[in-house]
Structure formats: structure tokens, C-alpha cells
C-alpha positions as CSV (number, residue, x, y, z in Angstrom):
1,X,0.0,0.0,0.0
2,X,1.3,3.4,-0.9
3,X,1.8,6.1,1.7
4,X,-0.1,9.4,1.5
5,X,3.1,11.2,0.6
6,X,3.8,8.8,-2.3
7,X,0.3,9.1,-3.5
8,X,0.6,12.9,-3.4
9,X,3.8,12.7,-5.5
10,X,2.1,10.4,-8.0
11,X,-1.0,12.7,-8.3
12,X,1.3,15.7,-8.7
13,X,3.2,14.0,-11.4
14,X,-0.1,13.4,-13.3
15,X,-1.6,16.8,-12.6
16,X,1.4,18.9,-14.0
17,X,1.3,17.4,-17.5
18,X,-2.5,17.6,-17.6
19,X,-2.4,21.3,-16.6
20,X,0.2,22.0,-19.2
21,X,-1.9,20.2,-21.9
22,X,-4.9,22.4,-21.0
23,X,-2.8,25.6,-21.1
24,X,-1.3,24.6,-24.5
25,X,-4.8,23.7,-25.8
26,X,-6.1,27.1,-24.8
27,X,-3.2,28.9,-26.4
28,X,-3.7,27.0,-29.7
29,X,-7.5,27.6,-29.7
30,X,-7.1,31.2,-28.7
31,X,-7.0,32.9,-32.1
32,X,-10.7,32.2,-32.8
33,X,-11.0,35.6,-34.5
34,X,-8.5,34.4,-37.1
35,X,-9.4,34.8,-40.8
36,X,-9.1,32.5,-43.7
37,X,-5.5,32.9,-44.9
38,X,-4.5,32.3,-48.5
39,X,-0.8,31.7,-48.8
40,X,0.6,33.0,-52.1
41,X,3.1,31.1,-54.2
42,X,6.4,32.8,-53.7
43,X,7.5,34.8,-56.7
44,X,4.5,33.8,-58.8
45,X,1.4,35.5,-60.1
46,X,-0.2,32.2,-61.1
47,X,-3.9,32.5,-60.0
48,X,-4.0,29.8,-57.3
49,X,-3.0,29.7,-53.7
50,X,0.0,27.6,-52.5
51,X,-2.2,26.7,-49.5
52,X,-5.2,28.0,-47.6
53,X,-5.5,28.0,-43.8
54,X,-9.0,27.9,-42.4
55,X,-9.7,28.8,-38.7
56,X,-11.8,26.4,-36.6
57,X,-14.6,29.0,-36.5
58,X,-15.2,28.8,-40.3
59,X,-18.0,26.7,-41.7
60,X,-16.9,24.4,-44.6
61,X,-19.2,23.7,-47.6
62,X,-18.5,20.8,-49.8
63,X,-19.9,21.2,-53.4
64,X,-20.1,18.0,-55.4
65,X,-18.5,17.7,-58.7
66,X,-20.4,19.7,-61.4
67,X,-20.5,18.8,-65.0
68,X,-21.2,20.9,-68.1
69,X,-24.5,22.1,-69.4
70,X,-25.7,21.4,-72.9
71,X,-24.9,24.3,-75.2
72,X,-26.2,22.7,-78.5
73,X,-29.4,20.8,-78.0
74,X,-29.4,19.8,-81.7
75,X,-26.2,17.7,-81.2
76,X,-26.2,14.1,-79.8
77,X,-26.5,14.3,-76.0
78,X,-23.4,12.2,-75.5
79,X,-21.2,14.2,-77.8
80,X,-18.6,16.9,-77.2
81,X,-20.6,19.0,-79.7
82,X,-23.5,19.1,-77.3
83,X,-21.4,20.5,-74.5
84,X,-18.7,22.5,-76.3
85,X,-14.9,22.5,-76.1
86,X,-13.0,22.6,-72.8
87,X,-13.3,26.3,-72.4
88,X,-17.1,26.4,-73.0
89,X,-17.6,23.4,-70.7
90,X,-15.4,25.0,-68.0
91,X,-17.5,28.2,-68.3
92,X,-20.8,26.4,-67.8
93,X,-19.5,24.3,-64.9
94,X,-18.1,27.4,-63.1
95,X,-21.4,29.2,-63.7
96,X,-23.2,26.3,-62.1
97,X,-20.8,26.4,-59.1
98,X,-21.3,30.1,-58.7
99,X,-25.1,29.6,-58.7
100,X,-24.9,26.8,-56.2
101,X,-22.7,28.9,-53.9
102,X,-25.0,31.9,-54.2
103,X,-27.9,29.7,-53.2
104,X,-25.9,28.9,-50.1
105,X,-25.2,32.7,-49.4
106,X,-21.6,32.2,-50.7
107,X,-19.7,33.4,-53.7
108,X,-16.6,32.4,-55.7
109,X,-14.2,34.2,-53.3
110,X,-15.3,31.8,-50.6
111,X,-13.9,28.8,-52.6
112,X,-10.8,27.6,-50.8
113,X,-10.1,24.3,-52.6
114,X,-10.9,23.2,-56.2
115,X,-10.3,19.9,-57.9
116,X,-10.6,19.9,-61.7
117,X,-11.0,16.7,-63.8
118,X,-10.2,17.2,-67.5
119,X,-10.6,14.6,-70.1
120,X,-8.2,14.6,-73.0
121,X,-9.8,16.5,-75.9
122,X,-9.7,14.5,-79.2
123,X,-9.2,17.8,-81.0
124,X,-6.0,18.3,-79.0
125,X,-4.5,14.9,-79.7
126,X,-6.0,13.5,-76.5
127,X,-4.3,16.0,-74.3
128,X,-6.2,18.0,-71.7
129,X,-6.9,21.5,-72.8
130,X,-5.5,23.3,-69.7
131,X,-5.3,26.6,-71.7
132,X,-9.0,26.4,-72.5
133,X,-9.8,25.7,-68.8
134,X,-7.6,28.5,-67.6
135,X,-9.3,31.0,-69.9
136,X,-12.6,30.2,-68.2
137,X,-11.0,29.9,-64.7
138,X,-9.4,33.4,-64.8
139,X,-12.8,34.9,-65.4
140,X,-13.6,34.0,-61.8
141,X,-10.1,33.8,-60.1
142,X,-7.1,36.1,-60.4
143,X,-6.9,39.7,-61.5
144,X,-9.1,41.8,-59.1
145,X,-10.4,38.6,-57.4
146,X,-7.5,37.9,-55.0
147,X,-9.2,35.2,-52.9
148,X,-7.6,32.4,-54.7
149,X,-8.2,28.7,-53.9
150,X,-5.7,25.9,-53.5
151,X,-6.2,23.8,-56.7
152,X,-5.4,20.6,-58.4
153,X,-6.0,19.9,-62.1
154,X,-5.8,16.3,-63.3
155,X,-6.4,14.6,-66.6
156,X,-8.7,11.6,-66.4
157,X,-9.4,8.9,-69.0
158,X,-13.1,9.6,-69.1
159,X,-16.2,11.0,-67.3
160,X,-19.5,9.2,-67.2
161,X,-20.9,11.0,-70.3
162,X,-18.6,10.7,-73.3
163,X,-19.3,14.4,-74.2
164,X,-18.0,15.7,-70.9
165,X,-14.5,17.1,-70.9
166,X,-14.7,18.8,-67.5
167,X,-15.9,18.1,-64.0
168,X,-15.1,20.5,-61.0
169,X,-15.7,20.1,-57.3
170,X,-15.1,22.8,-54.7
171,X,-14.8,23.3,-51.0
172,X,-15.9,26.7,-49.8
173,X,-15.4,28.2,-46.3
174,X,-17.0,31.2,-44.6
175,X,-16.5,32.7,-41.1
């Protein structure tokens, strides 16, 4: 059986680390008034963020992947002609995303992360038309719109409709 003095030392040994953990936790959680921080790519004016830091007080909004709208209803519904080239498809997808965000009382500057799936365009030798995508993207991000998202663009083999060249999903955050 342990003596009261030994028991006090054991308890004190347990209490000090617990108290330090509580202090450190309070210090880490203290900047609740922090804003969403977009870290620029050093020495670059490319219109994406290197990273985005979101404070614990922000609400995250996950928007499912959006696909293009039909721009030519006379074309076959599973053809690229029905949805347009990569630029046109990117424009309609970004317009859809903007409308979804506005329905949630958000806007494009609230986007903190974007994942873009591009199918290789047969008219470009099977290569993803990143230039066409960027022409549509920079209508919403860059220039005077400085709230840039972190972003990934990947080329995929196909999307579920053979006419789709673009799908985009976003994560938005608001304090």
C-alpha cells in the first residue's frame, strides 16, 4: 500500500502534464477571430494559392462535382458538340458552381479548394486543354479577385458522359 506522501507525488506527477496540456490547448485555440488565410506562391502571379489556412470558426461547404450544361441541343446528348470545347464546358461548370454557392449565401471568393478533372480532348490529340480551362477559370479567379483557392487539375481517362471534358468540385469556407 502506498503512503499518503507517495500518493501525493504520483498525483502531482499526473496533474502537471494535464495542466500543461490544458494551457497549451487554450493557447492554440485562442485565435478564434482568425481569418481564412491564402498563402501566395512565392515569386509567382499564377492564380492559385499555395495553401489555404482555415480557422476552426469557419464553416466548410463541400460542393459535389459539377458537369457541363448542354450548349447545343441539336447535337447528340453524349457528344462533345452538345457540351462544347473545354473552355465552354469550364465556363458552364463554373457558372453552375457560382449559382450553387449563391444559393448557399456564398460566392466564388469563398472557394478555398478546387479539384478539376479534365478529359483529353480528341481535337487536341488526346491532351487535356488546360489553356481552355484557364481561360474560363481566370474569369472568376485572379486579377481583381484575390481570394484564390488551392487547386489541383488532373487529366482523367473519361467521365460518365462521353461528351463531358470537364468536372469540377469545390470546397468553400466562410467565417
